[in-house]
N, C-alpha and C positions, 0 to 999 in steps of 0.2 A: 355139820348138820346138828351139832349139840344145841346150838342156839334155836334152830327150828323146832327141835323136839321140846325144848323148854317153853318156847312160845305156845306150842300146841297144847301144853299142859296147863296154861294159865286159866284160872277159873274166871268165867264170864261174870264181871262184877257190875259195872255201871248200868247195864241193861238187863240184869238178872230179873227173872220173874219171881215176885214174892207172893205169899199167900194173901197179904193185905191188898195187893194190887188186883187180884182176880175178882171180876164182877160176876161172871157167869161161866163156870167151867163146862167144857164139853162133856157130854155123857160118855161113859166107857164104851170102848169099841165092842160092837156086837156082830160077830161073824154071820149071824142069821138075819140081820136087818138088811133088807134089800134097799138100795139107794142108788140114785143116778146123779152124777155130777158132770159138769162141763168144765173143760180146761182149755183156755186160749193160750196157744204156744207159738212163738214166732220161729223157733228152730225147725218146726215141722213145715214151715212155709219156705224153707230154703232147700236147695238141691244139694245132694252129696252127703258127706259124713255127718253134718249137723242133724239132718232129718233122720238118717239111718240110726245114729246113736240114740236119738230121742225115742224113736220107735222101739228100739231094743229095751230101753228102760220102761216104757209104757207096757210092753208085752209082759215083762216080769211082774209088773204091778198087777195087771189083770189076772195073771196066773195065781198070784198070792192072795188076791182079794176077789174071789168069784162073786161075792155078794154085792160088789160095787160095780155098777155099769158106768164106765168112763167114756165120755164123749170128748175126744181130743179134737180141737178145732184149729187148723193152721191159719194164722193171721200174720201177715208181714209185719216186721218190727215197726216200720214207719207208719203203719196204719193202726197199730194196736190201740193207742189212746182214743182215737176217733171211733174205732169199732166198739170198744167197751162202752164209751159214753153213749153212743147211739143205741146200743142194746139195752143199757140201763133204762133209758128213756122209753124204749119199746117194751119194757117189762121182761126182757130176756137176759137178766144179769148173769154173767158167768160165775161159777162157784169159785174157780181159781183162775188167776191170770198171771202171765209172765210180763211184767211191766219194766220198761227201760228206766234207769235211775234218774235221768234228767227230767222225767215226768212225775217224779215222786211227790212233790208238793201239790201239783194239780190233782193227782190221783187221790191222795190222802184227803184233800179238801172237798173233792166232788164225787168220789166213787163209793163212799161209805165203807171203806176198807176197815176190817176189824183189827184193832190192835191186838197183837197176840197175847199181851198181858191180860186182856179181858176174858180170854176164852181157853187158853192152854193151861192145864194143871202144871204148877211149878215143877213138880217132880219129873214130868214128861219132858218139859223144856230142858231142864238140867241134864237129863239123860241123853237127849238127842244132840244137844250142842256141845257136849263134852268132847274136847279135842279140836274144836273149831277155833279159827283165829279170832280173837276178841275184836280186833280192829275191823275185820271183815263183817262181823255180825252187826256192826254199827251202820253199815251202808244203807240199810233199809229202815233207819230210825229217824224220827222227827219229834221234837218237843218232848223228849223223855219217854216216848212210846216206841216200841218195836212193832213195825207194821208188816214185816215180811222176812223171808230168809233169802240172802243173796244166793243166786243160782248159777248163772254163767257170767263170769266177769274176768277181767285181766288188768294188768298194769302196763305202763309203757316199757318196751324192751328196745335196746339198741342192738339191732342185728347188724353184722358186718361181714364183709367178704375178706377172709384171711388171705386169699390168693392175691387180691389187689393190694392188700397191706404189704405183702412181701415184695410185689412188683414195684411198689413205691418206696421201698426201703424202710418200711415201718415194721415194728415188732408185733405180730398178731397175738402174742401172748400178753401184751400190755395194751389193751384197748383204751381209747380215750376215757377219762373219768370226768372231765369238766367240759363246759361249752367252749372254753378257750382251746382246749386240746382237740375238740371236734373240729374247730375252724382250722387249726394248724394241720391236722391229719388230712382233712378234706382237700385243702389247697395242695398238699404234697401229692395226694393221689391224682388230682387233676393235672398237675404239672408233669408228673412222671409217667402216667399211664394214658392220659387223654380221656379218661372216664370221669363221670361226675362223682364227687366225693361224698355228698350228704343230701338226704331228703327226708321229709317227714309228712305225714298226713294229718297235721294238726289244725287244718283250716276248714274242715267240713262242718256240717250242722251240729255235730255232737262235740261239745266243748270240753270233754273230760281231759283230753291231752293238753289243751291250752291251759286249763286250770292247773294241771300238774306243773307245767313250766312256770306259771306265775307264782304258785305256792313255793316252788323251789327257790325263788328269788326273794322270798319273804313277803310276798304280796297276797292279795285275795281278790276274788271277783265279786264277792258280796260279803257284807259285814256279818259277824257272828249272830247278831239279832235278826238278820235277814230283812232288814229294812232299807239298807243303803248299798247301792252298787259301788264297786271299788275298782273296776277294771281300767279306770282312767287315772288311778292314783300312782304315785312315784314308783313303787316297787313293781307294779304290774307293767307300767310303761317301760321300766328298765329291762324287763324280760322281752318285751316286743322290740325294743331297740337292739337287743342282742341278736334277735332273729333277723332284723333289717340289716344289721352289719354282716351277718352271714350271707345274706342274699347279695348285698352290694359288693362284697368282696369276691363273689363267685364261689364261695364255699358251700352255699345252699343252692341246689338246682331250682330253676324256675319252671320246671316241667309240671304238668298237671298231676293230680293225685294218682290217676290211673297209670300214667306213663312212669311215675316214680316206682309204683309197685311192679310194673312190668320190667323196668330196668333192674330192680333188685332180684326178681325171679330169674332173669336171664344172665345174672352175674356181671352186669354193667354198671353197678352202683356200689360205692364203697361202704356206706353206712345208711341205715334206715331205721328211724325211730317210729315205732307204731305198736299196736296191740300185740300181745303174745299169741292171739288167735292165728296170726300168720305163720306161726312156728311149723305146723304140719305142712302147709303148702310150700313154704320155703325149703323145708327139708326135702320134699319130693322134687322140687325144681333143681336143687343143688346136687342131689345124689349123683355121684360119679362124674360131676362136671366142675364143681368148685367147692371150696371149703367154707361152710357156713359156721359162724360163731355168734355169740350173743353176750351182751354185758348189761349192767344196770343202767338206769336212766342217768344221764349226765347231770352234774351239779354246777352251781354258780360258785366257783372257787371252793372254799371250805364250808359253805353252807350245805347242810344235808339235803339230799333230794327228797321231795315230798310227792311220791307217786300217788295218783288218784286211780280210780277204777273205771273201766268201761262196763257195759253189760246190764244185767237185769236181775230182778228178784222174783220170788213167787209170793203171791198175796191172796188172802181169802176175802172174797166179796160177799159170799152167801150169809144170810142171817138165820137160816134154818139150822138148828143144832145138829141134826143127823147129817146134813150135807157138810156142815163145818167139820164134823168128826171125820168124814170120808176125805174131805179136802186136806185135813191135817195129816192123815195117813199117806195121802199122795205126796204132800210136801216132804214128809220124812223120807219117803222112798226115793224121791228125786234128789235128795241131798245127803244120802247115807254114804258109807265108805265105798261101796261098789259103784254107786252112781257117779261119785267124783272121780273114780278111776276111769270110768267110761268117758266122762266129760273131758278130762285132761288128755287121755290117750287119743280119743277119736275126734274130738271137736277142737281142742287146743286151748281151752280156757284153764284157769288156775283152780286147784282144789282148795276149797274152804277149810279142808281138814289136813293140816300138815302132819298129823300122826300117821297118815298112810303113805307118806312120801318114800320112806325106806322100807316099808312093810312088804315082804315078798308075796303076800296074798293080794296086794293091791298095786300100788304104783312103783314098788321097788325095782322090778325088772325094767320097766319103761324108763325110769329116771336114770338108771345105770346105762342104758343104751342111748339116752338122749340127754346128756349132761348140760346142754345149753339152756335148759329150762331152770336150772338151779339159781342163776342170778335173779330171775323173776320171783322165784319162791322166797328168796331172802328179802326181797323188797317189801313183802307183806308185813314185816315188822313196823314199817313206816307208812302204811297205807292210810290215805286220807279220803273221805267220802267225796264222790262227785256231787257237787252242789247243784240242786235244781233251782230254777228261778220261781219266785212266788207270783200268785195272782193270775187273773184271767188273761193278761197280756204277756204271759211268760214266753210264748213262742216268738212274739214280735221282739221282745227284749233279746232273746237269743239271736235272732236274725240281725238286729242292729249291731250287737257285739261281734258276730262273725264277719259281717261286711267291713266293720271298722278294722279288725285285725288283719284281714286280707289287704286292705288299703295301706295300713301302717307298715306291714312287712314287705309287701311287693311294690308299693307305690313310691312316689317321690316327695310327698308332703311331710310335714313335721309330725313325728310319731306321737308326741305328747298332745299336740293340738287335736289330732284325729281322734285319739282315744278319749280325751276329756270331753270333746263335743258329743261323741257317741254316748258316753256315760250320762251326760246331762239330758240327752233326748230319751234315753232308756229309763232314767230315773223318773221322768214324768209319767211313765206307764206303770210304775210300781204301785202296789196297794197303799192306801193312805190310812 
């Protein structure tokens, strides 16, 4: 954990807020100033621990700030962008919103989100972000501006069933490190136990995990200047060819995403690559029944893994200075040390603050009891942002890419031809 502690202490540089960058600082917090703010939150729209943990954090905020009337609005994650956009048009702009990162470009372009550089006093920013992972803070940045603070997010985790490893003659203390080792271990599990060896949920509408796989092979889905799509280029195609090979060989199950998750929960799948949010639910499913372990995201040979993030950030949309101040107090409260302890323990996302991992006041006891989250924490050193697609057609671009990847991985056609055709069709929808 020395590396983690060192990382946590790195001073936030590239996105640091400077006095010169500030256009209009927030007024000082006034505990006597009555103000009402709205907060659109998608965890509140879910059942179970996500909702309960969020309500716990909001309750402590209300107790701490009795002068702020907080109207927390549950909005399903899939509806968030549409709801915010409709309410802006109707003159009901929320003051703070929890926005999914694949909508970042669209939101920044269309929602009037306030760059934090323009309103947060530099000293307050430095104080609040001290101890946060620098790579994590970049997840809500575009064009040199910081638009929000990452809130609930994760990286890809390789969950595996140590009992199936033993039954197949594999060493559970030496999980696969590379995709080639994933293939070999999966086929051995299937041959020796009759169970499926590997599955992943990398093919749904959210492409963060696909991006991580492509990046890990040296590819990209979009160019750095965000003008050219690249998911049909050689390195990206090579990643999809690897997945096709896993499927064709029988190492990768053809089951649906829901069935793959059910198989892992029931102890009938050897390995499962997905978000760390599944940690809590898998621990509960495995308890007393089978031995759950976890490892880092697999690599392409000696190329370093490039994990991306799922999840969302908190963004200020209000233009009123008093509401902005109250919104900033809420954002600080929802991303402080206690908040990330609750987020990690009760929801399953990663803490943006690695300085709390071994602290007995915060995550120390939980991490000691739940060591399988450590590989995921260590991956934060290599975290890469989930790239959103630009322009008004970004959702259609995402759908074209998703459909092409499904066809390339699970179909019979030529992988390169499928992805190159999809890239050409999607490029025609990019901003010019």
